[in-house]
N, C-alpha and C positions, 0 to 999 in steps of 0.2 A: 504494500499500499504506499503510495507516494503522497506526502502531505506538504502543502505550502503553509508555513507558520509565520504570522506577522505579529511581532511583539517588540515594542521599542525599549522596554525596561531590560537592561542587559543581564541583571541578576535573575529575574523571573524567566526571561527568554532562554538563557543558557541552561537553567535547571530543567525547564520543560523540554527543551530541545534534546538535551542529553538523555532524559528519561524516555522520550518517545523514540529516539534513535535506536534504542535497544530492540524495538519491535517493528519499526517502520522506517521508510526512507523519508528524511525530513530536510527540507530547505528552509532555513530561518532567515527572515529579513526584518530590519529595524525600522523601515519606513515604507509608506504605501507606494511610492514611485518604483522602488526596486521590486516590490511584490508584484505590481501589475505588469512590469516588464517580464518577470519570470513566468507569470500566468499566461502571457501572450506567446512565449517561446516554448513552454513545456506543457505536458498533459498531466494533470494531478487528479488524484482520487478524492481528496478532501482539502478544503481550506479551513484554517483556524485563524481567525482575525481578532486582534484586540481592537476596540473601537477608537480609543483616544491615542492616535499615533501621529508622528510628523507627516506633513503633507495632508492629503485628503483623509478623512476619517475612514475607519474600517467599514462603516455603514455606506459611505459614498463609494468606496472601492467596490463593494459587492453590488451596489446599484449599477455601477458602470459595467461590471462584468455581466450582469444579468441582461443589460441592454444589448450586449453583443452575443446573446443566446448561450452564454456560459452557464450550464446547469449544475456545475460541480457542487456537491453537498458542502455546507458551510456551518461551522460552529463559531459563535462569537464568545470571546472571553472579555469580561469587563468588570471594573470596580463600581460602575454606576448601579445605583439601586432603584432608580426611577423606572416605573412601568413603561413610560413612553419610549424608552430605548428598546425594550424588548418588543413592544408592539411594532415599532418602526422596522426593526430587524426582520421580524416575521413577514411584514408587509412586502419587503423587497426580496424575500426569498431565502432567508436564513432557515436552517433546519433544527438548530439547537442553540442554547445559551448556557454558559457556566459563569457564575459570579466569583470574583476574587474576594477573599482567598479561597482556594480550593485544593482538595487532595489530588495528587497526581493520578492515583488509582481511579478517582471519579472521572477525570478527563478521559482516561483510557477506556473506562466502561462506556462512556458516551460515544467514543470513536468506534468501539466494537458494535454498538447499537446501530450506528450509521452504516457500518459494513453489512450488517444483516439486512437493514432496510433497503439498501441499494444493490445488494448482491455483489459486493466488492470482494471477490475471492482472488487468491493468488493465482489459481488456475481455472480457466474457463473452458468448459467443454463446448466446442462449436458444432461439432458433428460426430459421427460414429468414431472416426479415427483422427479427428482434428482437435488439438488442444492449443490454447493460447495462455501463456504465463503472464499474468497481469503485472507481476513484480519485476520480472526481467525483460518483459516485452519480447518474448521468444515464441515463435510459432512452430508447432510440431504436427506433422502429418504422418500417420502410421509410425509414431515414435521416432521419426527422423526430424532433426532440426532443419527447418527451411529458412534459408537466408533471404530476408526482405529488407528493404531500406528503412532508415529511421522514420521517414515520413509515412511510409506504408504502414509501419507499426503504429504510428500516432493516429492515422486515419482509421485503421482497424479498431483500435481501442476506443476511439471516439464514437464510432458507429455502434460498437457493442454497448457502450454506456447509454446510448440513446436508442436502444433496441425498440423496434416496432414504430418508430417515428421517422418521418421523412426529414432528412438532413440535406439542406441545400448546399450547393458549391460555395456560395458566399459565406455560409455559416462555418464551413470547414476552413476557409481562408481566414476568417476573423479569429478563430479559436486555435488554429494550429500553425499559423505563420505570423511573424512580426510585420509591422507596417513597412519596414524597409526591405522586405524579401518576398513580396507578393508574386507568386507564379501565375502563369496563364491558366485559363480554364482547361486548355488542352493538357497541361501538366497534371492537373487533378484527374482528368479522365484517364490518363495513362496509368496513374497509381491505382485507380479503381479497377481498371481493366486487368492489371496484374493480379490484384487481390481476388477478383472474380474467377480468374483462370485457376487459381490455387484452391479456393474455397467452394467454387461452384456458383453459377449464375442465380440459383435459387436461394443462395445465402445472402448476397448483396443484390438487391433489386433496384434496377434503374427506373425511376419514375420520371418519364419524359417531361421536360420542362419544369420539374420541381426539385429533383435531387435523388438521393439514395436512401434506401431503407434496409436495415439489417434484420433478417428473419431468423 
């Protein structure tokens, strides 16, 4: 499980990051600008955001990500006690809250609950003889490791996370590429074609004029 963790307090941040790193892959950032740049360039299973951080707030950060169709599950951590922050967070798409101070084990329990809710497993069974390791981004067909590019890995994982929903080419571009590296639509189609040839056309369905759906 890959986590983007945003916390500006160096003591709390380092303690939480070290604890979570024992069980998950964690990228820790101290300000919202670095966090959003990482979210644009990487694919995460979970966001954990403090609300009061340098730059835009954690709430504004999530609002921005949701506007770009980023549906990554999100937990807010905060010292605020007012109900309005909790309400605002849920309104913009947060999945859980935890208030400071908190026990590290409580945070981990909430993370594990998110994993169950969103079926975030280390290994995903795609078909009878096809497995995708969510942690290492490795694809196995008949127990043989299949070499695919980093972007093909990212596209496959994104489609799996948004299973049964039509994902447009524009959504893939917004969530898997940085603003300074936008490829052409033909490039996206080539990646999808390669994945369909490996997984089967009935697994990634091309919805003409709309996008792609993972079945």
